[in-house]
N, C-alpha and C positions, 0 to 999 in steps of 0.2 A: 695580563702582564702590564706592569707600569714602568715608566722611566723615573728613576729616583736619583736625585743629586744629594749626596751626603757630604757634610762638611765637619771635619774634626779639628778642634782647637789644640793649642800647644800642650795643655795638660793631658789631653787624650793620647798624644803621641810623644809623651815626655821621656820614654825609655824604650829600649828594644822590646821588652816584654809587653809594654802597652801597645806598641805598634803591631805586635803579633796578635794581641787581643782584638785590635781594630780589624786586622785582616780576617780573622775568624768571623767577626760580625758581618763584614762585607760579603764573605763567602756564603753565609746563611741567607742574606738578602738575595743574592743571585740564585741560590738554590731554590728559592721560592718562585723563580721565574721572572724576576725583575732585571731590567737593564740598569747598570749602576755606573754613575760618574762620581768620583770622590775628589773633594778639595781638601787640602791639608795646610795647616799652619806650620811654622818652624817649631821645633821641639821647645818645650817650655824653658824660658830663660835665654834661649839662643840669640834672639834679636837684641835683647839688652846687652848681652856679652859682646856682640859685634859692634854695637853703637859705642860702648865703652872703649873698645879697642881702637875704633876710629878716632875717638877724642884724645887718645894717647898720642896720636900722630898729628892731629890738627884740632885745635881748640874748637873751631866751628867748621866741621867737615863740609867739604864741597858737596852740595846736594846731589849732583849727578853721580859722583863717585860713591857717595854713601848708598844710593840706591843700588848701584852695581854690587856693593858689598853685602848689604843686608838682605838682598833677594836670595843669597846663597843658602840661607837658613831653610827656606821651603824646598830648595832643590835637593838638599840632603834628605828631607823627609819623604819626598815623593819617590826617590830611589829606594829608600829602605822599605817603604810600604809596598812598593811594587815587587821587591825581592821577597817579602813575606807572603804575598799573594802567589807568586810563582812557586814558592816552596810548598804551598798547599795544592799545587797542581793546576792552578787556574791561569787563564790567559790574562795578562795585565800589561799595561803600557803607561809610562809616565810622560808628562809634558810640562815644560815650564810655560809661563804666561806667554812668552814670545813665540814658542813653538806652536801653541794653539792659535796664536795671533789674536791676543786680547789687546785691541788697539785703545790707547789712552791719549789724553792730552799730555803736554810736556811739563806739567807742574810736579817736578821731582819731590818725592817724599809725601805727596798728597794728591796724586794724579786721580783723574776721574775716567771711568770707562766710557768710550765712545761707541765701540762696535766689537762684536766677537764673530770670528769666522768659525762656524761650528761644523763645516762640512767634513773635516778630517775626523772629528769626534764621531759624527754620525756613521762614517764608514767603519770605524773601529767597533762601534756598538753593534753594527750589523754583522760583523765578523766574530762577535762573541767576546770581545775584550772588556775587561774592567778598566776604565780610564782613570788615571790618578793625575790630578792637575795641581800645580803649585798655586796656592792662594796668594793674595796680597800683592801680585805683580802683573805687569804687562809690558808693552813697549809703545813708544810714540811713533809717529809717521816716519821719523828718521832712523828708526831701529834702535833708539836708546832704551835701555832698561828703565822702567819706572816702577814705583811702589805706590800703594793706595792709601797709606796712612795706617795708624794703629787700628787693629780690628778689621783691616781690609779683606781678610780671608772670608769673612761673612759675606761681604759684598761680592767677592768673586763667585762664591757658591750660588748666591741668588741670581747674579747676572748670567751664569751658565745655565741655570734652571730656566730663566726667561728665554735665552737664546735657543735652547733645545726644546722648549715648551714641555718641560718635565711635569709629571703629575704632582710631585711634591719635592720640596727642598727641606731636608732634615739637618738641623744644626745640632751636632753632638758637642756637649760641653761637660763641665764638672757639676752641673745641677740637673735635676730631672724635669725641669720645666720652669714656667713663669709663676712666681708666687705672689700672693696678695701684698706681701712686703718681705723684707729680708728676715728669714727665720732666725738669724743670729741675734736680732733685736727683739723679735716677737716670735717665741717658740710656737705659738698657736697659728702662725701663718700657714696657709694651705695652698697647695698647688691648684692652679686653674686648669680646667679641661680645655677651655677655649678663651681667647681674648681677641678683640677686634684689632685691625691694623691701626686704627685711630688711637685706641688706648695704648697699644704697644709703642707707637711712635711717641706719645706723650711720656710714657714711663721711661723710654730710652733717653729722651731729651732731658728728663728731670732727674736723672741720676741712676736709674736701673742699669746694671752692668751686664745683663743677660745677653743682649744683642746690641751690635753697633747700630747707631741711628741711621747711617747711610744705607745699610742693608735693608732695614725696615722700609725706608722711603722707596728703595728700588723695588722691593717686593710688592708694595702697595701700588706703585705706578704700573707694573707689568702683571699684576694679579697672580703672583706666584704664591701658592700656599706654603707657609712655613710651619715647621714643627720643631720645637725645642725638646731635646732628649738628653739623657745622661749616657755617656760612654762607659760608665762604671757600673751600670745595672744591665742585667741580661734581658729584662722584660720591662714593659711600661709604655704607656701611650704618650707621655709627655704633655706638652701644651700645644694645641693647634692655633696658629695665628691666622685668622680668616676675616671674611668681610661681614659687616654688620647684618646684612640681610640673610647671610647663611648661618648666623650664630643663634641657633635655637636651643642650645644646651644650657646656657646660663644667661639669665636676664637680670643680674644684680644691678642695683642702682649705682653702686661703687664697686669697681673691680680691684683697685689696689691703692696703696699708699707709697709714694716714692719720696726720696729725700736726697739731699745733696749737701755735703759738708764744705764743698769747694767754693763757697761764696764769700764775697766781700762787698761792703756797702760804702758808698761815697755820697756825701751831702754837701752841696754848695748853699750856704746861707746868705740871705739878703740879695737875691738875684733880681735885677730889674725885670719887672713883669711886662714884657713887650714882645711883639711878633719877632720870630727868628732867634730868640734867645736859646731855645733848645738846640738848634743847629750850631750856634756859636760854642755851646758847651760840649756837645757830643760829637761834632764834626772832627775836631783834633783827636779825640779818642778813637773814633772809627778809622781815621787815617793811619793810626798806629797799629791797625789790625787787631784791636781789642774788641771782643764781642761784649755787647751790653745785653743784660737780661731784663730785669724788672725796672720800671721807671715810675716814679711818683713825683708829681708837682703839686705842692700845696696851694690852697686858695690864697691869692695875694692880698695884701693890705698895704696902704701907703705907697703903692706902686712897686712893692717888693714881694718876692715869693721865695720859697725854699725848694730846691731841686735835688732829688735823690735818685740814685740808680745803683744796680749791682753789676759786678764783673766777676770773672773767675779770680779766685784768691791769688793765683800766680801772677795775675796782671795788676794786682792792687797797687803795689808800690809804683809801678810805671805810670799807671793812670793818675795817681796823686801828683806825681811830678809834672805830668803834662798839664794838669788842671790849675796848678798854682799860678802860672803866668796868665792863663785864660781868665781866672777869677779876678786878677788884678786889672786886666784889660777891660772887663765888663763892669768893673767897680762893685763886685760882690763883696760881702762882708768877710766871709771865711770859708775855707774848705776843710771839712773834717770827715772822718770815716773810721771803719774798723773791719777787721777780718775774722771776728769771733761770732759769726752768724751762720745760720743754716737755713735751707729752704725745705719745707715740707709740703707735699702736694697730694691732693685727693684726685683720683682719676676714675672716670666712668661715663660711658655713653648714656647711662640711665639718667644723668643730670638733666638731659634735654627735656625729659617728661616728668621729672619729680621736683617739686618745690621744697624749700626748707633745708637744702643741703648746706648752704653757707651758714645759716643760723645755727644748725646743729654743730658744725665744725667750730665756729667761733665760741659758742657756749661751752663746748667740751674743753677748749683750751683755757677759757676764762676760769672755769671751775678748778683748774690745776694751777692757776696763777701765772699762766704763760702769756706774756705780752706779745702782741702782733705788731711788728714794725712796718711791714709792707704787705700788700695784698695784690695778687694778679689773678685774673679769671679768663676762662674761655668757655666754649659750649660744654666741654667735657672735663674741665680741670679747674681746681681752685688751689692756688699756691700762696703760702704765707712765709714771710721771713721772720725768724725768731732768734733769740740768743742760742748759740751753739750748745750750751750746756743743757738746754731743755729739749734738744732734738729727739733723743731716744724716747723720752717720756711722751712727747707729742705724738710720735709714731704709734706708740703702744695704746694711748688712750683713744686716738682717732680710729685705729684699727678695731678696737672694741666697740666704740660708739656706732660704727656703721655695720656691725655684725659680721665683719670679715672673718672672724674666727669660727663662725658657724657654717656647717655644710649647707649648700643650697637645697 
C-alpha cells in the first residue's frame, strides 16, 4: 500500500462530467489499496472569470480582497469532487487550505508556504477517507486567506506530498507527460519516460508549461517523486521526474528543447566601461520588480562598451522608460531594443560529460541562416536569443540534430 497525492488541474475538472471521471479514477486508485489525497484547481476559466469580475468593481483590486475572492474557485471544486466520490459510495472529505492549516506568509496573490499541519489529514487517512484539498490557497498567521500565484495548485500538491511523506505525487493535466519539445511544433516529439529534477527545472524556467517552476523546486528540495499523467487517458505511465542517480532508464545527452516567445531585448550603446556600471543600469530595473534574464556586455574600446539584456515582453515598455533617464545620467549614447525575439534552449544533464554540444547547435542554426543575438549557458543548458520568426524552425532543426525524434 502506498500513499499517493494526486493533483488535478482546471481542465481535468472543467465540467461535472469530468469531475465524475476524476472521481472514478480516484476510486480505482483506492481500490488498489492506496491511501489517496487529492488536490484540485478551480474549474477551467473560473479564476479568470473571478479576476475579470473584480476588475469591473476596482481597476486595481485590493490584493487581500482579491485573494478572498479567487480562492472560492477551488472551494467549489473540492465540494463537487467530494460529492462525486460520496455518490460512488466512498468516504470523502473536503478541506480548504485554511482548514488544513496550510500556513503561508502574507504576500497576497503570491504567497509562499511556510508550514503544513498534516495531523488532521493523517487521522482521516487512517479512518479510510479520501481527502480532497483546495489547491492554490492557504492562510497567514493572522488567519487571512492567501493564494500562491498562478499554477499554485501544483505547489500545494507537492507540499502536501512532502508533509505527508507520500510515496509519489501525481500531477494530472491535459498532456500525458513531458515531451522532448512541444508536439504542436514538432510532431515527432516523444514523451520521456523519466527526466531529472535539474532538467525539469530548466525546462520549466525556460518556457515549458507542463509544471509550475515553484512546484519543481519544492519537489527537488524535499525529494518528492513527481509523475506527470493525463487525466483524459485511462492508462499510461506518464513521465517520472526523479533524481539523476536514480535515472537509469534514459541517458540521452540532450533531453529536450524548450522555447519562450515572451522575451524582449534592450541594448544601451556607448556605455562608459567602468566598475559599477552594470549596477547603475540594472539597479533601477530591479527596483521596479522587473526580472532580468540574459545579460551580455561586449568588449569595450575607447572606454565604451555596449550592454544588452532581456526581460519579459510585458515589462519591455516599462524597462525602456526607466532606462532613458539612466542612459542620460551615465552619458550613454543610446537606448534601443525590440520585442520580436525568442529564446530557444537545449537542456540535458548529459552535457556535463559530452563535448561538442554547443558547436553542433550553432552549426545547425547557421546552416539554416538563423542569426544568434545572445548566448547563455549553464552546466546542463544552452540558450540562444534569435528573431522570433525563426523560432519554430530553430526548434525543429535542433530537435532533429540531437536525435530527439528517435527512440532511445
